[in-house]
C-alpha positions in Angstrom: 0.0 0.0 0.0 2.8 2.4 0.9 4.4 1.7 -2.5 1.1 2.4 -4.3 0.6 5.6 -2.4 4.1 6.8 -3.4 3.3 6.0 -7.1 0.0 7.8 -6.8 1.7 10.9 -5.4 4.3 10.9 -8.1 1.7 10.6 -10.8 -0.3 13.4 -9.3 2.7 15.6 -9.1 3.6 14.8 -12.7 0.1 15.7 -13.9 0.2 18.9 -11.9 3.4 19.9 -13.7 1.6 19.7 -17.0 -0.8 22.5 -15.9 0.3 26.1 -16.1 -0.6 28.8 -13.7 -3.4 29.7 -16.0 -5.0 26.3 -15.5 -4.1 25.1 -19.0 -2.5 21.8 -19.6 0.9 22.4 -21.1 0.2 19.6 -23.6 -3.3 20.7 -24.6 -4.7 23.4 -26.8 -3.7 27.0 -26.0 -6.7 29.1 -25.2 -6.8 32.8 -26.1 -9.7 35.1 -25.2 -11.4 37.6 -27.3 -13.4 40.5 -25.8 -15.2 42.6 -28.5 -18.3 44.6 -29.2 -20.0 42.1 -31.6 -23.6 43.4 -31.4 -23.4 46.9 -30.0 -23.1 50.3 -31.8 -19.5 49.8 -32.7 -19.9 46.1 -33.7 -18.6 46.9 -37.2 -15.2 47.2 -35.5 -15.6 44.4 -33.0 -16.5 41.9 -35.6 -13.6 42.9 -37.8 -11.2 42.5 -34.9 -12.6 39.1 -34.0 -12.5 37.8 -37.6 -8.9 39.0 -38.0 -8.0 37.1 -34.9 -9.8 34.0 -36.2 -7.9 34.2 -39.5 -4.6 34.4 -37.7 -5.4 31.5 -35.5 -6.5 29.4 -38.4 -3.2 30.1 -40.2 -1.2 29.3 -37.1 -3.0 26.0 -36.5 -2.7 25.0 -40.2 1.1 25.6 -39.9 1.3 23.2 -36.9 0.2 25.5 -34.0 2.5 27.1 -31.4 5.3 24.7 -30.4 3.1 21.9 -31.7 0.0 22.9 -29.8 -3.2 24.1 -31.5 -4.8 27.4 -30.5 -8.5 27.9 -29.4 -10.3 31.2 -29.2 -12.9 31.9 -26.6 -14.9 34.9 -27.7 -17.4 37.1 -25.8 -19.6 39.9 -26.9 -19.6 42.8 -24.5 -21.9 45.2 -26.4 -19.8 48.3 -25.6 -20.4 47.8 -21.9 -17.5 48.3 -19.5 -19.3 46.1 -16.9 -19.9 43.3 -19.4 -16.3 43.5 -20.4 -15.2 43.0 -16.8 -17.6 40.1 -16.5 -16.2 38.6 -19.7 -12.6 39.1 -18.5 -13.3 37.3 -15.2 -15.0 34.4 -17.0 -12.1 34.1 -19.4 -9.6 34.0 -16.6 -11.5 32.0 -14.0 -13.4 29.5 -16.1 -11.8 29.4 -19.6 -8.3 29.7 -18.2 -6.9 31.6 -21.1 -3.3 32.6 -21.6 -3.9 36.1 -23.0 -6.8 38.2 -24.4 -7.4 40.1 -27.6 -8.8 43.3 -26.4 -11.2 45.8 -28.0 -10.5 49.1 -29.8 -12.6 50.9 -27.2 -10.7 53.2 -24.6 -13.6 53.3 -22.2 -13.6 49.6 -21.9 -9.8 49.5 -21.7 -9.9 51.9 -18.8 -12.3 49.6 -16.9 -10.2 46.5 -17.6 -6.8 47.9 -16.6 -7.1 47.5 -12.8 -8.8 44.2 -13.2 -6.1 42.8 -15.4 -3.5 44.2 -13.0 -5.1 42.2 -10.1 -5.8 39.0 -12.0 -2.7 38.7 -14.1 -3.8 37.8 -17.6 -2.5 40.2 -20.3 -4.7 42.0 -22.8 -3.4 43.2 -26.2 -5.7 45.9 -27.5 -6.0 49.0 -29.7 -7.4 51.4 -27.1 -5.4 54.5 -27.7 -6.0 56.5 -24.5 -2.6 56.3 -22.8 -4.2 55.9 -19.4 -5.2 52.3 -20.5 -1.5 51.3 -20.5 0.0 53.7 -18.0 -1.0 54.1 -14.4 -1.4 57.5 -12.7 2.0 57.0 -11.1 3.7 56.8 -14.5 4.3 53.1 -14.3 2.8 50.8 -17.0 -0.2 48.6 -16.1 1.6 45.2 -16.0 -0.9 43.4 -18.2 -2.2 46.1 -20.6 -0.6 46.5 -24.1 -1.3 48.8 -27.0 -0.4 47.7 -30.6 -1.2 50.9 -32.6 -0.1 54.5 -32.1 -1.2 56.0 -28.9 -3.5 59.0 -28.8 -0.4 61.2 -28.4 1.5 59.7 -31.3 -1.6 59.6 -33.4 -2.7 63.2 -32.8 0.8 64.5 -33.4 0.9 62.8 -36.7 -2.5 64.4 -37.7 -1.4 67.8 -36.4 1.9 67.7 -38.3 0.1 66.7 -41.5 -2.3 69.6 -41.2 0.5 72.1 -40.6 3.1 70.8 -43.1 1.0 69.3 -45.9 -2.2 71.3 -45.8 -0.6 74.6 -44.7 -3.3 75.1 -42.1 -2.5 77.6 -39.3 -5.9 78.0 -37.6 -7.4 74.7 -36.7 -10.8 73.8 -35.1 -11.6 70.6 -33.3 -14.9 68.9 -32.6 -15.1 66.0 -30.2 -17.2 64.0 -27.8 -16.5 65.2 -24.3 -18.0 62.0 -22.7 -15.8 59.6 -24.6 -12.3 58.7 -23.5 -11.1 57.9 -27.0 -12.2 61.3 -28.3 -11.0 63.3 -25.3 -7.6 61.7 -25.3 -6.9 62.9 -28.9 -7.5 66.6 -28.3 -4.8 67.8 -25.9 -1.9 66.3 -27.7 -3.2 67.7 -31.0 -3.6 71.2 -29.4 -0.2 71.1 -27.8 1.5 70.0 -31.0 -0.2 72.7 -33.2 0.5 75.4 -30.7 4.2 74.4 -30.4 4.8 74.3 -34.1 3.5 77.7 -35.3 -0.3 77.0 -35.5 -3.3 77.8 -33.4 -6.3 75.9 -32.3 -8.8 78.6 -32.8 -11.9 76.7 -31.6 -12.8 73.6 -29.7 -16.5 72.5 -29.7 -17.9 69.5 -27.9 -20.9 67.3 -27.8 -22.0 64.2 -25.7 -22.5 60.6 -26.8 -26.3 61.0 -26.9 -26.3 64.0 -29.2 -27.4 63.5 -32.8 -27.6 67.2 -34.0 -24.3 68.8 -34.5 -25.4 71.8 -36.6 -24.8 74.3 -33.8 -21.2 73.2 -33.4 -20.6 73.0 -37.2 -22.0 76.5 -37.6 -19.6 77.8 -34.9 -16.7 76.2 -36.8 -18.0 77.8 -40.0 -17.9 81.3 -38.4 -14.5 80.8 -36.7 -12.4 81.3 -39.8 -10.6 78.0 -39.2 -8.5 76.7 -42.1 -9.4 73.0 -41.3 -11.2 71.0 -38.7 -10.0 67.9 -36.8 -12.7 65.3 -36.0 -11.5 62.6 -33.5 -15.0 61.1 -33.3 -16.7 57.7 -33.6 -18.1 56.4 -36.8 -21.8 56.9 -36.0 -21.3 60.6 -35.2 -19.0 61.0 -38.2 -21.8 59.9 -40.6 -24.2 62.5 -39.1 -21.5 65.2 -39.0 -20.9 65.0 -42.8 -24.5 65.1 -43.6 -25.1 68.1 -41.3 -21.9 69.9 -42.4 -23.3 70.1 -45.9 -26.6 71.5 -44.5 -24.8 74.4 -42.8 -22.4 75.0 -45.7 -19.2 74.1 -43.9 -16.6 73.8 -46.6 -13.1 73.6 -45.2 -10.8 70.6 -45.1 -11.7 68.0 -42.6 -9.2 65.6 -41.1 -10.6 62.4 -39.7 -9.0 59.5 -37.9 -9.5 55.7 -38.1 -13.3 56.0 -37.9 -13.3 57.7 -41.3 -11.4 54.7 -42.8 -13.4 52.0 -44.7 -16.2 51.1 -44.4 -17.1 54.7 -43.5 -18.1 55.8 -47.0 -20.3 52.8 -47.4 -22.4 54.0 -44.5 -23.2 57.4 -46.1 -26.3 57.9 -48.3 -23.9 59.3 -50.9 -20.2 58.3 -50.6 -19.2 61.6 -52.3 -20.4 63.5 -49.2 -16.9 62.5 -47.9 -15.0 64.0 -50.8 -12.0 66.0 -49.7 -11.7 64.5 -46.2 -8.3 63.5 -45.1 -8.0 60.2 -43.3 -5.3 58.6 -41.2 -5.1 54.8 -41.4 -2.9 52.1 -39.9 -1.8 50.5 -43.1 -1.2 51.0 -46.8 -3.1 49.2 -49.5 0.0 49.2 -51.6 2.3 47.4 -49.0 3.1 43.8 -49.8 2.5 42.3 -46.3 -1.2 42.9 -46.7 -1.7 41.0 -50.0 -1.9 37.4 -48.7 -3.7 38.4 -45.5 -6.4 40.3 -47.4 -6.9 37.4 -49.9 -7.2 34.9 -47.1 -9.6 37.1 -45.2 -11.8 37.6 -48.2 -11.7 33.8 -48.9 -12.7 33.0 -45.3 -15.4 35.7 -44.7 -16.4 36.8 -48.2 -15.8 40.5 -47.6 -13.1 43.1 -47.8 -11.2 43.5 -44.5 -11.2 46.9 -42.8 -8.4 48.2 -40.6 -9.7 46.7 -37.4 -9.4 43.2 -39.0 -5.7 43.7 -39.6 -5.3 44.8 -36.0 -7.1 41.6 -34.8 -4.7 39.6 -36.9 -1.6 41.4 -35.5 -2.8 41.1 -31.9 -2.7 37.3 -32.3 0.7 37.6 -33.9 2.0 39.5 -30.9 0.5 36.9 -28.4 1.8 33.9 -30.4 5.3 35.4 -30.7 5.3 36.1 -26.9 4.2 32.5 -26.1 7.0 31.1 -28.3 9.6 33.3 -26.7 8.4 32.7 -23.2 8.3 28.9 -23.8 5.2 28.8 -21.7 1.5 29.6 -21.6 1.7 30.9 -18.1 0.1 34.4 -18.3 2.8 36.2 -16.2 5.5 34.8 -18.5 3.6 35.7 -21.6 3.0 39.2 -20.3 6.7 39.7 -19.7 7.4 38.5 -23.2 4.8 40.8 -24.7 6.6 43.7 -23.0 9.7 42.7 -24.9 8.2 42.5 -28.3 10.7 43.8 -30.8 10.8 44.1 -34.6 7.8 41.8 -35.1 6.5 42.1 -38.7 2.8 42.6 -38.7 0.3 43.7 -41.3 0.2 47.3 -39.8 4.0 47.7 -39.6 7.0 46.6 -37.6 5.8 46.1 -34.1 8.1 47.0 -31.1 6.5 47.6 -27.7 8.2 49.8 -25.2 8.6 48.2 -21.7 8.3 51.7 -20.2 4.7 52.4 -21.3 3.6 49.2 -23.1 2.9 51.3 -26.2 4.4 50.7 -29.7 7.5 52.5 -30.8 8.0 54.3 -34.1 4.7 53.4 -35.9 3.6 55.8 -38.6 0.2 56.4 -40.1 -0.8 56.3 -43.7 -2.7 59.3 -45.0 -5.5 59.1 -47.5 -7.9 61.6 -49.2 -11.4 60.7 -50.2 -12.0 61.6 -53.9 -15.2 60.7 -55.7 -16.1 58.5 -52.7 -12.9 56.5 -53.0 -9.8 56.4 -50.8 -6.7 57.8 -52.6 -3.5 57.0 -50.8 -1.1 59.9 -50.1 1.6 57.9 -48.3 2.9 57.4 -44.8 3.4 60.5 -42.6 5.9 60.7 -39.8 6.7 64.0 -38.0 10.3 64.9 -37.7 10.1 64.6 -33.9 9.1 60.9 -34.3 11.9 59.9 -36.5 
């Protein structure tokens, strides 16, 4: 009996060694979570991120997996609700035992998840650009929060520099949602850059997320004498803004961000309403790294991928690369490896993450102008201060 007990203990210990701190067996499938807005007001983004992640996982599995192990996705729809996002995160950690999570492109949700992820230890790779999502008030990075696209500071400085150097604008106006973390986070760095480089933000007008009539704000911009207007706003407000800008006769250059990228013009009653708008996007249609991914996405889903799809794809690349380098699916080890991501080639650029703020280093944006309802590429833009 004593010999049998010893054998049983040894077998139990050996089995326990196969289970990582995340609860995953080290010889089973690797589970990665996905938290996205799949049915809410920004579901066009969330579904694209989820599908991009699904494509990347299918390609990884077809190539033999990660260190011989297949990858499984566990996906939850959070309907743009921070509370539902927290519930989904807890379920992914406590029940699904995931190694890492593909996070949403929503800063409000990222802000709610940051302290939870800090406490529970499973990393999130997202595209929430408010720097508070990755950096704590004390200046230290949130241990388990990572951004894989330009932060709001980097992004707004690129837009501001483009307005000053390429458009020759000197007096700028800004319209933004004062109740939305994404929108608010883009205003101050834009203002600071413009003011520091010979320009002037002549007018800032705001609205709230419930507003649907922007004609008062647009009329103020019209009367301000601004050379151009920056619109760091969500896609649903962007559609209304363009329709109402025409009604009030606002006819100055408009500079939009990622929300003016495809499929934005498809949502307009007339795509030519967007003519003349300048758009910053994460990728270039002409760059070769997109060709195979775009073709595979269209083959799998029967539709053209939008920028969020490429971000979902790259988030999986970052997580998979970190798992390989860590040699483990234990979340803390993977989180440490993500913080050391360097020169990883993705669809949106060469991805290097700073361990100081968990934000990418040196990413540029690709500028487009909408002409006859179509996106015409102008090329990548990088301010001198970012080089």
